[in-house]
C-alpha positions as CSV (number, residue, x, y, z in Angstrom):
1,M,31.1,-3.1,11.4
2,T,29.8,-2.0,7.9
3,S,26.3,-3.0,7.3
4,R,25.2,-4.8,4.1
5,N,23.2,-1.7,3.1
6,E,26.3,0.4,3.5
7,Q,28.4,-2.1,1.5
8,L,25.9,-2.1,-1.3
9,F,25.6,1.7,-1.4
10,E,29.3,2.1,-1.6
11,R,29.5,-0.4,-4.4
12,A,26.6,1.2,-6.3
13,Q,28.3,4.6,-6.3
14,S,31.1,3.2,-8.5
15,H,29.0,2.6,-11.6
16,I,25.6,4.3,-10.8
17,P,25.4,8.1,-10.5
18,G,24.8,8.8,-6.9
19,G,24.5,5.1,-6.3
20,V,20.8,5.2,-7.2
21,N,18.6,5.0,-10.4
22,S,16.2,7.7,-9.2
23,P,17.4,10.7,-7.1
24,V,15.1,10.6,-4.1
25,R,16.3,7.0,-3.3
26,A,19.7,8.4,-2.3
27,F,18.5,9.7,1.1
28,R,20.3,13.0,0.4
29,S,17.3,15.0,1.7
30,V,17.3,13.2,5.0
31,G,20.9,12.0,5.3
32,G,22.2,8.5,6.0
33,T,22.4,5.4,3.9
34,P,19.5,4.2,1.7
35,R,18.0,0.8,2.4
36,F,18.4,-1.8,-0.3
37,F,15.3,-4.1,-0.3
38,V,15.4,-7.8,-1.1
39,K,11.8,-8.8,-0.5
40,G,8.3,-7.4,0.0
41,E,5.4,-9.1,1.7
42,G,2.0,-7.5,2.3
43,S,2.6,-4.3,4.2
44,R,6.3,-4.9,4.9
45,V,9.7,-4.9,3.2
46,L,12.9,-6.7,4.1
47,D,16.2,-4.8,3.7
48,A,19.6,-6.2,3.0
49,D,20.5,-6.3,6.7
50,G,17.6,-8.5,7.4
51,A,15.3,-5.8,9.0
52,W,11.6,-6.0,8.3
53,L,10.0,-2.5,7.9
54,L,6.4,-1.4,7.8
55,D,6.2,0.3,4.4
56,Y,4.4,3.6,3.8
57,V,6.1,4.2,0.4
58,G,4.7,1.2,-1.5
59,S,7.0,1.8,-4.5
60,W,5.7,5.4,-4.5
61,G,2.1,4.4,-4.9
62,P,1.6,1.5,-7.2
63,L,1.3,-1.2,-4.6
64,I,-2.3,-0.5,-3.5
65,L,-2.8,-4.2,-2.7
66,G,0.5,-4.5,-0.8
67,H,3.7,-6.2,-1.8
68,A,3.7,-9.5,-3.7
69,H,-0.1,-10.0,-3.8
70,P,-0.5,-13.7,-4.7
71,D,-3.0,-13.0,-7.5
72,V,-0.8,-10.4,-9.1
73,V,2.3,-12.6,-8.8
74,Q,0.4,-15.5,-10.4
75,A,-0.8,-13.4,-13.3
76,V,2.8,-12.2,-14.0
77,Q,4.2,-15.7,-13.8
78,E,1.5,-17.0,-16.2
79,A,2.0,-14.2,-18.7
80,A,5.8,-14.5,-18.6
81,A,5.6,-18.2,-19.4
82,D,3.8,-17.2,-22.7
83,G,6.5,-14.7,-23.7
84,L,8.0,-11.5,-22.3
85,S,7.4,-9.2,-25.2
86,F,6.1,-9.2,-28.8
87,G,6.1,-5.7,-30.1
88,A,2.7,-6.5,-31.5
89,P,-0.9,-6.3,-30.3
90,T,-2.2,-8.7,-27.6
91,E,-5.7,-9.2,-26.2
92,R,-4.6,-8.0,-22.8
93,E,-4.0,-4.5,-24.2
94,V,-7.6,-4.4,-25.5
95,E,-8.9,-5.6,-22.2
96,M,-6.9,-2.9,-20.4
97,A,-8.2,-0.2,-22.6
98,D,-11.8,-1.3,-22.3
99,L,-11.4,-1.4,-18.5
100,L,-9.8,2.0,-18.2
101,C,-12.5,3.6,-20.3
102,R,-15.2,1.9,-18.3
103,L,-13.8,3.0,-14.9
104,V,-13.0,6.6,-15.9
105,P,-15.9,8.3,-17.7
106,S,-13.7,11.0,-19.3
107,L,-11.8,8.4,-21.4
108,D,-13.1,7.7,-24.8
109,M,-9.8,6.2,-26.0
110,V,-6.5,5.4,-24.4
111,R,-2.9,4.7,-25.5
112,L,-0.8,2.5,-23.3
113,V,2.9,3.4,-22.7
114,S,5.6,2.3,-20.3
115,S,5.8,5.0,-17.7
116,G,4.1,8.1,-16.2
117,T,6.7,10.3,-17.7
118,E,6.1,9.0,-21.1
119,A,2.3,9.4,-20.6
120,T,2.5,13.1,-19.6
121,M,5.1,13.9,-22.3
122,S,2.8,12.3,-25.0
123,A,-0.3,14.0,-23.6
124,I,1.4,17.5,-23.9
125,R,2.6,16.8,-27.4
126,L,-0.9,15.7,-28.3
127,A,-2.5,18.8,-26.8
128,R,-0.1,21.1,-28.7
129,G,-0.8,19.2,-31.9
130,F,-4.5,19.3,-31.4
131,T,-4.7,23.0,-30.7
132,G,-1.8,24.2,-32.9
133,R,-0.5,26.2,-30.0
134,D,2.8,26.0,-28.0
135,V,2.3,27.4,-24.5
136,L,1.8,25.1,-21.6
137,I,0.7,26.0,-18.0
138,K,2.0,24.0,-15.1
139,F,2.0,24.7,-11.4
140,E,4.7,25.2,-8.8
141,G,5.5,22.0,-6.9
142,C,3.7,19.7,-9.4
143,Y,5.9,17.0,-10.9
144,H,4.9,15.4,-14.2
145,G,8.0,13.4,-15.0
146,H,11.4,14.4,-16.4
147,S,10.6,15.4,-20.0
148,D,12.1,18.8,-21.1
149,S,8.9,20.9,-21.1
150,L,8.2,20.0,-17.5
151,L,11.6,20.6,-15.8
152,V,10.9,24.3,-15.5
153,K,10.7,26.6,-12.5
154,A,9.0,30.0,-12.2
155,G,10.5,33.1,-13.6
156,S,10.6,36.5,-11.8
157,G,6.8,36.6,-11.5
158,A,3.9,34.2,-11.5
159,L,2.9,35.1,-15.1
160,T,6.4,35.0,-16.6
161,F,7.7,32.2,-18.7
162,G,9.9,29.7,-16.9
163,N,13.5,28.9,-16.9
164,P,15.1,25.5,-16.9
165,S,15.4,23.8,-13.5
166,S,17.6,21.0,-14.9
167,G,20.7,21.0,-16.9
168,G,20.2,19.9,-20.5
169,V,16.9,21.7,-21.0
170,P,17.1,24.4,-23.7
171,D,16.0,27.9,-22.7
172,D,13.9,28.2,-25.8
173,L,11.9,25.2,-24.9
174,A,11.4,26.2,-21.3
175,Q,10.1,29.6,-22.5
176,H,7.0,27.9,-23.8
177,T,6.0,27.0,-20.2
178,L,4.2,29.2,-17.8
179,V,4.6,28.3,-14.1
180,L,1.7,29.4,-11.8
181,P,1.1,28.9,-8.1
182,Y,-1.0,25.9,-7.3
183,N,-4.4,26.5,-5.8
184,D,-4.5,30.1,-7.1
185,A,-7.6,30.4,-9.4
186,Q,-7.0,34.1,-10.1
187,A,-3.5,33.5,-11.4
188,V,-4.9,31.1,-13.9
189,A,-7.5,33.6,-15.1
190,D,-4.8,36.3,-15.4
191,A,-2.6,34.0,-17.4
192,F,-5.3,33.3,-19.9
193,A,-6.1,37.0,-20.2
194,R,-2.5,37.9,-20.8
195,H,-1.8,35.1,-23.2
196,A,-5.1,34.7,-25.0
197,G,-5.0,32.4,-28.0
198,R,-1.5,31.0,-27.2
199,I,-2.1,28.5,-24.5
200,A,-2.3,24.9,-25.7
201,A,-2.9,23.1,-22.4
202,V,-3.0,23.2,-18.6
203,I,-1.5,20.2,-16.8
204,V,-2.1,19.7,-13.1
205,E,-1.8,17.1,-10.4
206,P,-5.4,17.3,-9.1
207,V,-4.1,16.2,-5.7
208,V,-0.4,17.1,-5.5
209,G,1.9,14.4,-4.3
210,N,5.3,15.8,-5.0
211,M,5.6,18.7,-2.6
212,N,4.1,16.5,0.1
213,L,0.4,16.0,-0.3
214,I,-1.5,19.2,-1.1
215,A,-5.3,19.0,-1.6
216,P,-7.0,21.3,-4.1
217,R,-9.1,24.2,-2.9
218,P,-12.8,23.7,-3.9
219,E,-12.7,26.5,-6.5
220,F,-9.3,25.7,-8.0
221,L,-10.0,22.7,-10.2
222,A,-13.4,24.1,-11.3
223,A,-11.5,27.3,-12.4
224,L,-9.1,25.3,-14.5
225,R,-12.0,23.6,-16.3
226,E,-13.8,26.9,-16.8
227,Q,-10.8,28.8,-18.2
228,T,-9.6,26.0,-20.5
229,A,-13.1,25.5,-22.0
230,R,-13.6,29.2,-22.5
231,H,-10.2,29.6,-24.3
232,G,-10.1,26.4,-26.3
233,A,-7.2,24.9,-24.3
234,V,-6.8,21.3,-23.3
235,L,-7.1,20.4,-19.6
236,I,-4.8,17.6,-18.7
237,F,-5.2,15.8,-15.3
238,D,-1.9,14.1,-14.4
239,E,-3.4,11.1,-12.5
240,V,-0.2,9.1,-12.6
241,M,-0.2,9.2,-8.8
242,T,-3.8,9.8,-7.9
243,G,-5.3,7.4,-10.5
244,F,-7.2,4.7,-8.7
245,R,-5.4,5.7,-5.5
246,V,-7.9,8.2,-4.3
247,G,-11.0,6.4,-5.6
248,L,-12.1,4.0,-8.2
249,G,-12.8,6.7,-10.8
250,S,-9.6,8.6,-9.8
251,A,-9.4,12.2,-8.6
252,Q,-11.5,13.6,-11.5
253,V,-14.6,11.6,-10.3
254,L,-13.9,12.4,-6.7
255,Y,-13.9,16.1,-7.4
256,G,-16.5,16.1,-10.2
257,I,-14.3,17.6,-12.9
258,T,-14.0,16.2,-16.4
259,P,-10.6,16.8,-18.0
260,D,-10.0,16.6,-21.8
261,L,-6.9,14.3,-21.4
262,S,-5.7,12.3,-18.4
263,T,-2.5,10.4,-17.7
264,F,-2.1,7.3,-15.6
265,G,0.7,5.0,-14.3
266,K,1.6,3.4,-11.0
267,V,-1.6,1.6,-9.9
268,I,-2.6,0.6,-13.4
269,G,0.7,-1.4,-13.6
270,G,0.3,-3.1,-10.2
271,G,4.0,-2.6,-9.6
272,M,5.1,-3.2,-13.2
273,P,6.0,-0.4,-15.7
274,V,2.8,0.7,-17.3
275,G,1.5,4.1,-18.2
276,A,-1.4,5.4,-20.2
277,F,-2.9,8.6,-21.6
278,G,-6.4,9.1,-22.9
279,G,-9.4,11.3,-23.1
280,R,-11.8,12.8,-25.7
281,R,-12.1,10.9,-28.9
282,D,-11.6,13.9,-31.2
283,I,-8.3,14.6,-29.5
284,M,-7.0,11.0,-29.3
285,E,-7.7,10.5,-33.0
286,K,-4.9,13.0,-33.7
287,I,-2.4,10.3,-32.5
288,A,-0.5,8.3,-35.1
289,P,-1.5,6.2,-37.0
290,L,-4.8,8.0,-37.2
291,G,-3.3,11.5,-37.0
292,P,-0.2,13.6,-37.4
293,V,1.0,13.5,-33.7
294,Y,3.6,10.8,-33.5
295,Q,4.1,8.5,-30.5
296,A,5.5,5.0,-30.4
297,G,7.1,2.5,-28.1
298,T,8.5,-1.0,-28.4
299,L,7.4,-2.1,-24.9
300,S,4.1,-0.2,-24.8
301,G,1.4,-2.5,-23.5
302,N,4.0,-5.1,-22.5
303,P,2.0,-8.3,-21.9
304,V,3.6,-9.1,-18.5
305,A,3.2,-5.6,-17.1
306,V,-0.4,-5.4,-18.4
307,A,-1.3,-8.7,-16.8
308,A,-0.2,-7.3,-13.4
309,G,-2.2,-4.2,-13.9
310,L,-5.4,-6.0,-15.0
311,V,-5.5,-8.1,-11.9
312,T,-4.9,-5.0,-9.7
313,L,-7.6,-3.1,-11.4
314,K,-10.1,-6.0,-11.0
315,L,-9.3,-6.5,-7.3
316,I,-9.7,-2.8,-6.3
317,Q,-13.3,-3.0,-7.6
318,A,-14.3,-5.3,-4.7
319,P,-17.2,-3.9,-2.6
320,G,-15.9,-1.7,0.3
321,F,-12.3,-1.7,-0.9
322,Y,-11.9,2.1,-0.9
323,E,-13.9,2.5,2.2
324,R,-11.5,0.3,4.1
325,L,-8.4,1.9,2.5
326,D,-9.8,5.4,3.5
327,A,-10.5,4.3,7.0
328,R,-7.0,2.9,7.5
329,T,-5.4,6.1,6.1
330,E,-7.6,8.2,8.3
331,A,-6.7,6.2,11.4
332,L,-3.0,6.8,10.6
333,C,-3.4,10.5,10.1
334,Q,-5.6,11.1,13.1
335,G,-3.5,8.8,15.3
336,L,-0.3,10.7,14.5
337,V,-1.9,14.1,15.0
338,A,-3.4,13.1,18.4
339,A,-0.1,11.7,19.5
340,A,1.8,14.8,18.6
341,A,-0.8,17.0,20.3
342,R,-0.4,15.1,23.5
343,H,3.2,16.2,23.6
344,G,2.9,19.7,22.3
345,V,4.6,19.0,18.9
346,A,3.6,21.2,16.0
347,F,2.4,18.6,13.6
348,S,-0.5,18.1,11.1
349,A,-1.6,15.5,8.6
350,Q,-4.2,14.9,6.0
351,H,-5.2,12.3,3.4
352,V,-7.1,11.9,0.2
353,G,-8.0,8.2,-0.2
354,G,-4.9,6.1,0.3
355,M,-2.5,9.0,-0.1
356,F,-1.4,11.0,2.9
357,G,0.8,13.9,3.9
358,L,2.7,14.5,7.2
359,Y,3.8,18.1,8.1
360,F,5.7,19.5,10.9
361,A,3.5,22.6,11.0
362,E,0.5,23.8,12.9
363,R,-1.8,23.3,9.9
364,C,-1.7,21.4,6.6
365,P,-0.2,23.5,3.8
366,A,-2.3,24.5,0.7
367,T,0.4,26.1,-1.4
368,Y,4.0,25.5,-2.5
369,D,5.3,28.2,-0.2
370,E,3.4,26.8,2.8
371,A,4.8,23.4,2.1
372,L,8.4,24.7,2.0
373,A,7.8,26.5,5.3
374,C,7.2,23.2,7.2
375,D,10.0,22.2,9.6
376,K,12.2,20.0,7.3
377,A,14.8,19.3,10.1
378,A,12.1,18.0,12.4
379,F,10.8,15.7,9.6
380,N,14.3,14.3,9.0
381,R,14.7,13.5,12.7
382,F,11.3,11.9,12.7
383,F,12.1,9.9,9.6
384,H,15.3,8.3,11.1
385,A,13.6,7.6,14.4
386,M,10.8,5.8,12.7
387,L,13.2,3.9,10.4
388,R,15.1,2.7,13.5
389,A,11.8,1.6,15.0
390,G,10.9,-0.4,11.8
391,H,8.6,2.1,10.0
392,Y,9.6,3.2,6.5
393,F,8.3,6.6,5.3
394,A,9.3,8.5,2.2
395,P,12.9,9.7,2.6
396,S,11.9,13.3,1.9
397,A,9.7,15.9,3.6
398,Y,8.2,16.8,0.2
399,E,6.8,13.4,-0.8
400,A,3.3,12.0,-0.1
401,G,3.0,8.6,1.6
402,F,0.8,5.7,0.8
403,V,-1.3,3.1,2.7
404,S,-2.2,-0.2,1.1
405,A,-5.0,-2.7,1.5
406,A,-2.4,-4.9,3.2
407,H,-2.0,-2.5,6.2
408,S,-3.9,-3.8,9.1
409,E,-5.3,-2.0,12.1
410,A,-2.4,-3.4,14.1
411,D,0.1,-2.0,11.7
412,I,-1.4,1.5,12.0
413,A,-1.5,1.2,15.8
414,A,2.1,0.1,15.9
415,T,3.2,3.1,13.8
416,V,1.3,5.6,15.9
417,T,2.8,4.1,19.1
418,A,6.3,4.3,17.7
419,A,5.7,7.9,16.6
420,E,4.3,8.9,20.0
421,A,7.4,7.5,21.7
422,W,9.5,9.9,19.5
423,F,7.2,12.8,20.0
424,K,7.6,12.4,23.7
425,T,11.4,12.8,23.4
426,T,11.1,16.1,21.5
427,V,9.4,17.9,24.4
């Protein structure tokens, strides 16, 4: 008998490319039929076949409070009752800007947009406009949205300009992007030496979440700050994923590095589409209408979306919030590692705040190549076994996972127990 999920997926493929509106949702990395969700509540989601699943995706990070938090839902309902969109300023936008600048010390000014992709695209344009330079440095395995400058893979060597990694990206545009290995401070120094006076900006995920979770080596982020300051380039922290996920001041406060520009999304929208970019006042004043760098958006600062974000940002300031989130995530990682070890399975895990990475490898990877060397086939088997047991992880071996404040000790224990049952069968 065909399940409701299968029916919906077959129907979706008639008029939606691949049956999904974002590629990783298609389950092509892990195989099988994607789950169509109809409801979320706390730490769980309900799929179209009526199965409740413990959710470790959380809409890819935004739902730090869990699904359908009553205060967030109420704020959205009240805002919607007053009007869905105005295309004009509202007081909530001012309140959001004030709050972001208070919580993140590097922000003097911010501009609200509608997505993380839009935020990073705009920050890069601003950095180029501010410096009058064209070259951008990014890192292997870091994803900054699907704008043209960023869909680039490395050339024949670490210091060569990139080539398009997506159809539709002009070669000439990709050739303004240098792709370097993440966590390699020397490669950054070499790039600045070779391309002195040409580099506009360095953009980085301070904690990578798109080749699974990769934590920065202690010297790496400091080297980015040193090199960009020395050469007059703009340091951009892409905190779309890490922003308010790894700590109240985001990754830049956690690691003690002050970027020139930062981008945000996910948590600041509380599950609604909100993004932001901001930083030094002298840079931000180059944005229209104050300066020559153009950026605009009809739905930027949408009042309903901002209402959800404001409530989320207020609730995460509660005393002990991040300590509890960190403890839950640590318990998940430690529990899974211990369970795997009891059955001789090569497995490791780590977390930064409420983000975590699971790897079928003896130790946690620190580079793109090490991430690719993990046992993807083992992860795929684990993914489907856990899904059958009622635990929903990201449908890819190369995506970070997320714990929310709604996950209880019992939730974590249930997940570890289910994983151990599967580890036992692999011996």
